[in-house]
C-alpha positions as CSV (number, residue, x, y, z in Angstrom):
1,M,-0.2,0.2,0.1
2,Q,1.5,3.2,-1.0
3,K,2.3,5.7,1.9
4,K,-0.2,8.4,2.5
5,A,1.2,12.0,1.8
6,T,1.6,14.5,4.3
7,I,1.6,18.4,4.6
8,N,5.6,18.0,4.9
9,D,5.6,16.0,1.3
10,V,3.6,18.7,-0.3
11,A,5.9,21.5,1.1
12,K,9.0,19.6,0.1
13,L,7.7,19.0,-3.2
14,A,6.6,22.8,-3.9
15,K,9.5,24.1,-2.4
16,V,7.8,26.0,0.0
17,S,7.5,26.1,4.1
18,K,4.7,24.0,5.8
19,A,3.0,27.1,7.0
20,T,2.7,28.3,3.4
21,V,0.9,24.9,2.6
22,S,-1.5,25.6,5.7
23,R,-2.3,29.0,4.5
24,F,-3.2,27.4,1.1
25,L,-5.3,24.6,2.7
26,N,-7.0,27.5,4.6
27,K,-7.6,29.2,1.2
28,K,-5.8,32.3,2.4
29,F,-4.7,33.1,-1.3
30,N,-4.1,36.5,-0.6
31,L,-1.1,36.0,1.4
32,I,0.6,33.8,-1.2
33,A,2.1,34.8,-4.5
34,P,0.2,33.3,-7.4
35,D,3.1,31.1,-8.9
36,T,3.3,29.6,-5.3
37,V,-0.2,28.8,-5.3
38,A,0.1,27.2,-8.8
39,R,3.2,24.8,-7.5
40,I,1.2,24.0,-4.3
41,E,-1.8,22.9,-6.1
42,K,0.3,20.9,-8.8
43,A,2.0,19.4,-5.9
44,V,-1.0,18.6,-4.1
45,E,-2.5,16.7,-7.1
46,K,0.8,14.9,-8.1
47,L,0.7,13.4,-4.4
48,N,-3.2,13.2,-4.3
49,Y,-3.0,14.6,-0.9
50,F,-6.0,15.1,1.2
51,P,-5.8,17.0,4.4
52,S,-7.5,15.7,7.6
53,Q,-10.7,17.6,7.9
54,I,-10.8,16.9,11.7
55,A,-7.0,18.2,12.3
56,Q,-7.8,21.1,10.4
57,G,-11.1,21.8,12.2
58,V,-9.0,21.2,15.7
59,K,-6.7,24.1,14.5
60,R,-9.6,26.2,13.3
61,G,-11.4,25.4,16.5
62,N,-14.4,24.1,14.3
63,T,-14.1,20.4,13.5
64,K,-17.7,20.4,11.4
65,L,-18.5,17.0,13.0
66,I,-21.5,16.4,14.8
67,A,-23.0,13.5,16.8
68,L,-26.5,11.6,16.5
69,I,-27.3,9.4,19.3
70,V,-30.4,7.0,18.6
71,S,-32.4,4.8,21.0
72,D,-32.4,1.6,18.5
73,I,-31.1,1.7,15.2
74,N,-33.1,-1.6,14.4
75,N,-36.2,0.9,14.5
76,S,-37.5,2.5,11.3
77,Y,-38.0,5.8,13.3
78,S,-34.1,5.8,14.0
79,I,-33.2,5.1,10.3
80,E,-35.6,7.9,9.0
81,L,-34.4,10.2,11.7
82,F,-30.6,9.7,10.4
83,Q,-31.8,10.4,6.9
84,G,-33.2,13.7,7.8
85,V,-30.2,14.8,9.7
86,E,-27.6,13.4,7.4
87,K,-29.3,15.5,4.7
88,Y,-29.1,18.9,6.3
89,A,-25.5,18.1,7.8
90,F,-24.6,17.3,4.1
91,E,-26.0,20.4,2.8
92,N,-23.8,22.6,5.5
93,D,-20.7,20.9,4.9
94,Y,-21.1,18.8,8.3
95,A,-20.0,15.5,8.9
96,L,-22.1,13.1,11.0
97,L,-21.2,10.5,13.6
98,L,-24.0,7.9,14.3
99,F,-24.6,6.1,17.7
100,S,-27.1,3.7,18.9
101,T,-27.4,3.0,22.5
102,N,-29.7,0.0,22.2
103,D,-32.0,1.0,24.8
104,S,-29.1,1.0,27.5
105,F,-28.6,3.2,29.9
106,E,-24.9,2.2,30.6
107,R,-24.3,2.2,26.8
108,E,-25.8,5.8,26.7
109,T,-23.6,7.4,29.3
110,K,-20.6,5.4,27.8
111,I,-21.2,7.2,24.6
112,L,-21.7,10.4,25.9
113,K,-18.7,10.3,28.0
114,S,-16.8,9.5,24.8
115,L,-18.0,12.3,22.7
116,S,-15.4,15.0,23.8
117,S,-12.4,12.5,22.4
118,Y,-14.3,13.0,19.1
119,Q,-14.0,16.7,18.9
120,V,-18.1,17.1,18.1
121,E,-19.2,20.3,17.9
122,G,-23.0,19.5,18.8
123,V,-25.2,16.8,19.9
124,I,-28.8,15.6,18.7
125,I,-30.1,12.6,21.0
126,Q,-32.9,10.5,21.6
127,S,-32.0,10.3,25.5
128,L,-33.2,7.4,27.6
129,Q,-32.5,9.3,30.6
130,I,-35.7,11.8,31.6
131,E,-32.7,13.7,33.7
132,N,-29.3,13.7,32.0
133,Y,-26.4,15.0,34.1
134,I,-23.7,14.5,31.4
135,L,-25.6,16.5,28.9
136,S,-26.3,19.2,31.3
137,S,-22.6,19.5,32.0
138,Y,-21.6,19.8,28.1
139,S,-20.5,23.2,26.8
140,I,-21.5,22.5,23.4
141,P,-24.9,22.6,21.7
142,V,-27.5,19.8,22.2
143,V,-30.9,19.0,20.5
144,S,-33.2,16.6,22.0
145,V,-35.6,14.9,19.5
146,D,-38.8,12.9,20.8
147,R,-38.4,13.5,24.4
148,E,-38.0,16.2,27.1
149,I,-34.7,16.4,29.2
150,S,-36.0,18.0,32.5
151,N,-32.9,19.0,33.9
152,Y,-31.7,20.2,30.5
153,K,-33.4,22.9,28.7
154,C,-32.2,22.5,25.0
155,D,-34.1,22.6,21.8
156,L,-36.8,20.3,21.3
157,V,-38.1,18.6,18.4
158,G,-40.5,15.8,17.7
159,L,-44.3,14.6,17.5
160,D,-47.4,16.0,19.4
161,N,-47.9,12.4,21.0
162,K,-50.7,13.6,23.0
163,K,-52.8,15.0,19.9
164,S,-51.5,12.3,17.5
165,T,-52.7,9.4,20.1
166,K,-56.3,11.2,20.8
167,M,-56.5,11.5,16.8
168,M,-56.0,7.5,16.7
169,I,-58.2,6.7,19.3
170,D,-61.1,9.0,18.0
171,Y,-60.6,7.5,14.9
172,L,-61.2,3.5,16.2
173,L,-63.9,4.4,18.3
174,N,-65.6,6.0,15.3
175,K,-65.0,2.9,13.5
176,K,-67.0,1.0,16.4
177,F,-64.2,-0.7,17.7
178,N,-65.2,-1.9,21.3
179,A,-62.2,-3.5,22.6
180,L,-58.9,-2.0,22.5
181,L,-55.3,-3.6,23.2
182,F,-52.7,-1.1,23.7
183,V,-49.2,-2.9,23.5
184,T,-46.0,-1.2,24.5
185,E,-42.5,-1.9,25.4
186,N,-41.3,-0.4,28.6
187,V,-42.6,3.1,29.1
188,H,-39.9,4.1,31.4
189,L,-37.2,4.0,28.5
190,S,-39.2,6.6,26.3
191,Q,-41.2,9.6,27.0
192,A,-42.9,9.2,23.8
193,R,-44.1,5.6,24.7
194,S,-45.3,7.1,28.4
195,I,-47.2,9.9,26.6
196,R,-48.7,7.6,23.9
197,T,-49.8,5.1,26.7
198,Q,-51.3,7.6,29.2
199,T,-53.2,9.5,26.4
200,F,-54.7,6.1,25.7
201,K,-55.7,5.5,29.0
202,E,-57.3,9.1,29.1
203,S,-58.9,8.9,25.9
204,I,-61.4,6.2,26.6
205,P,-64.9,7.4,27.9
206,S,-65.9,5.8,31.1
207,D,-69.6,6.0,30.2
208,I,-69.3,3.8,27.2
209,N,-69.2,0.3,26.6
210,V,-65.6,-0.4,25.5
211,V,-63.0,-2.5,27.0
212,S,-59.3,-1.4,26.9
213,Q,-56.3,-2.9,28.3
214,V,-52.4,-1.4,28.1
215,L,-49.9,-4.7,27.7
216,E,-46.5,-3.1,28.6
217,V,-43.7,-5.8,27.9
218,D,-39.8,-5.5,28.6
219,N,-39.2,-6.8,25.3
220,S,-41.7,-7.4,22.2
221,E,-39.2,-10.0,20.9
222,D,-40.6,-12.1,23.8
223,S,-43.2,-13.7,21.9
224,S,-44.3,-16.5,24.5
225,F,-45.7,-13.9,26.6
226,L,-47.1,-11.8,24.4
227,K,-48.5,-14.8,22.6
228,D,-50.3,-16.1,25.8
229,E,-51.6,-12.4,26.5
230,I,-52.9,-11.8,23.2
231,L,-54.8,-14.9,22.8
232,S,-56.3,-14.2,26.2
233,F,-57.5,-10.9,25.0
234,F,-58.5,-12.2,21.9
235,L,-60.7,-15.1,23.3
236,K,-62.3,-12.8,26.3
237,N,-63.5,-10.3,23.6
238,K,-64.3,-12.4,20.8
239,D,-68.2,-10.8,20.6
240,K,-66.5,-7.5,20.5
241,K,-64.8,-5.5,17.4
242,I,-61.3,-6.0,18.8
243,V,-58.0,-4.0,17.6
244,I,-54.9,-3.9,18.3
245,I,-52.9,-0.4,18.8
246,S,-48.8,-1.0,18.8
247,V,-46.8,1.9,20.3
248,N,-44.4,2.0,17.2
249,G,-43.0,0.1,14.2
250,K,-40.7,-2.6,15.8
251,V,-43.5,-3.7,18.3
252,A,-45.9,-3.7,15.3
253,F,-43.8,-6.3,13.6
254,N,-43.3,-8.4,16.1
255,L,-47.0,-8.3,17.2
256,L,-48.0,-9.4,13.5
257,S,-45.8,-12.4,13.6
258,I,-47.5,-13.3,16.6
259,L,-50.8,-13.1,15.2
260,N,-50.0,-15.1,12.1
261,K,-48.7,-17.7,14.3
262,L,-52.1,-17.8,16.3
263,E,-53.8,-17.7,12.9
264,I,-55.6,-14.5,13.7
265,K,-56.2,-12.9,10.5
266,V,-55.6,-9.0,10.7
267,G,-58.3,-7.2,8.7
268,G,-60.6,-9.9,9.4
269,D,-60.6,-11.3,12.9
270,I,-58.9,-8.4,14.3
271,G,-58.3,-4.7,13.6
272,F,-54.6,-3.3,13.8
273,I,-52.8,0.1,13.8
274,T,-49.7,1.3,14.8
275,F,-47.5,4.3,15.3
276,D,-44.8,4.7,12.5
277,N,-45.1,3.9,9.2
278,P,-42.5,1.1,8.4
279,N,-41.6,0.3,4.9
280,W,-43.6,-2.9,5.1
281,S,-46.6,-1.6,6.2
282,N,-48.2,-1.1,2.9
283,I,-46.5,-4.0,1.1
284,I,-48.4,-6.7,3.1
285,P,-52.0,-7.7,1.6
286,G,-54.4,-4.9,2.4
287,G,-51.9,-2.8,4.1
288,I,-51.5,-1.8,7.7
289,S,-53.2,1.2,9.0
290,V,-50.5,3.7,10.4
291,L,-50.1,7.1,12.4
292,E,-47.3,8.5,10.4
293,Q,-45.0,10.9,11.8
294,P,-42.9,13.1,9.8
295,T,-39.7,11.7,11.0
296,Y,-37.6,12.8,8.1
297,D,-38.5,16.3,8.8
298,I,-38.2,15.9,12.6
299,G,-34.4,15.1,11.7
300,Y,-33.8,17.9,9.3
301,M,-35.4,20.2,11.6
302,A,-33.3,19.1,14.5
303,C,-29.9,19.2,12.5
304,K,-30.9,22.8,11.3
305,L,-31.6,23.9,14.8
306,L,-28.2,22.6,16.1
307,I,-26.0,24.3,13.2
308,N,-28.0,27.6,14.1
309,R,-26.8,26.9,17.4
310,I,-23.6,26.1,16.8
311,N,-23.3,29.1,14.5
312,K,-24.6,31.2,17.4
313,S,-27.7,32.6,15.2
314,V,-30.2,31.7,17.9
315,V,-31.0,32.6,21.4
316,E,-34.2,31.7,22.6
317,R,-35.1,28.1,23.1
318,N,-36.9,26.2,20.3
319,I,-39.7,23.7,21.2
320,I,-41.0,22.5,17.9
321,T,-43.8,19.9,17.5
322,Y,-45.3,18.0,14.3
323,S,-48.6,16.5,13.9
324,G,-49.1,13.1,12.7
325,K,-50.9,11.6,9.9
326,L,-53.5,9.1,10.0
327,I,-53.0,6.4,7.2
328,E,-56.5,4.1,6.7
329,R,-55.7,0.8,5.2
330,D,-57.4,-2.4,5.4
331,S,-56.2,-3.5,8.8
332,T,-58.9,-1.4,10.2
333,K,-61.6,-2.0,7.6
334,L,-63.6,-4.6,9.3
């Protein structure tokens, strides 16, 4: 493998000082004679020299590097969020470091403690911790996505979970569903899950003949427990119009797999709806009804706010919430 060229190699070939090459790389052409600029350009091209952007950034005091920390990279929400963040970062010449906490407090803490070594200028985070003392000690800008950090009043971008959940439940009640099973993973690990679950409980009127239940699991991939609970709810309410509500796309995928094994037909024996709009939701026969959130836009806006903070072009705290969009497909057309 050919040895990578250094700034010293460029200076030697162009017959100039290292400081002159540095001025050239920082586009300070007014300080360099035109014939010297030409020699350096030829040396850079001949040596195929690419300067370290991070090293240059450290010298300038700005690395043009930001971090995105998501709770679960396997979740379709995290993927779309990344796409939105990356688009705005790329448009503004910033590079992006992506981390996944995998819903682990210990992993999140380790990532946050390591960020200073990467010389990042700012952080976008889906924090697992409602109180985050590491973030609150940061001197760099932070934007929180999807959840409030109680002891750190940074910019916040996300879905209006209360309004969106109410929209979904009103829709289901208008469709005459009268047995509603809300399935969520651990609500303590996500403010969004907590708000959706609480709003679900508050949205069922006490004076109507509707059965409602929240099923909270630590891990939706634990199919044996979920299978028993779903079958029990189905058998107890066979005389009613049943619908299962999934808290997000990841949980929905696992639930649909269980229903398939139980031979309970979605859109026939039972209704089904989920938050998020995973790319498989309209591929399966008839499609799955969803409460779509503009995740790409949330990511794009979060990155815009962060870079504005880095450039010190905003002063007031921003809280930006988006409305969800209900998309009806055959899974709720019983």
